[in-house]
C-alpha positions in Angstrom: -3.4 1.3 13.6 -5.6 3.4 11.3 -4.0 4.7 8.1 -3.9 8.5 8.7 -2.2 9.5 5.4 -0.6 8.3 2.4 2.6 10.1 1.6 3.6 8.5 -1.8 1.9 6.2 -4.1 4.0 4.8 -7.3 4.5 2.0 -9.5 7.6 1.1 -7.2 6.5 1.5 -3.9 3.7 3.0 -1.3 4.7 5.3 1.7 2.1 5.5 4.2 1.4 6.9 7.7 -0.5 5.2 10.7 -1.5 6.7 14.1 1.9 5.5 15.3 4.0 4.2 12.8 5.4 5.4 9.0 5.6 2.3 6.5 7.6 2.3 3.2 6.4 -0.8 1.1 8.5 -1.9 -2.1 5.9 -3.4 -4.4 8.5 -5.4 -6.3 7.9 -7.9 -8.2 4.3 -6.9 -8.6 4.8 -3.0 -9.3 1.2 -2.3 -10.7 -0.1 -3.5 -7.0 0.7 -0.1 -5.6 -1.2 1.9 -8.2 -4.2 -0.5 -8.8 -4.7 -2.5 -5.7 -7.4 -5.4 -5.5 -10.6 -4.8 -3.7 -10.2 -5.9 0.0 -12.7 -8.7 -0.5 -10.8 -10.3 -3.3 -7.4 -9.7 -1.8 -8.7 -11.8 1.5 -9.3 -14.7 -1.0 -5.9 -14.6 -2.8 
C-alpha cells in the first residue's frame, strides 16, 4: 500500500502509516538508515 504519513523518524526507529496499516521499524543495528536513507536506486542494488 501507499505511504500516507510518516509519524516518527529518529535514529532509532521509523513509524509510518499506509492506506491500511501502521508500521514501526527498528533501525538497529543501522541507526543512521532512518535519518539518511539511500536513494531507492542504490538500495535496490545493495
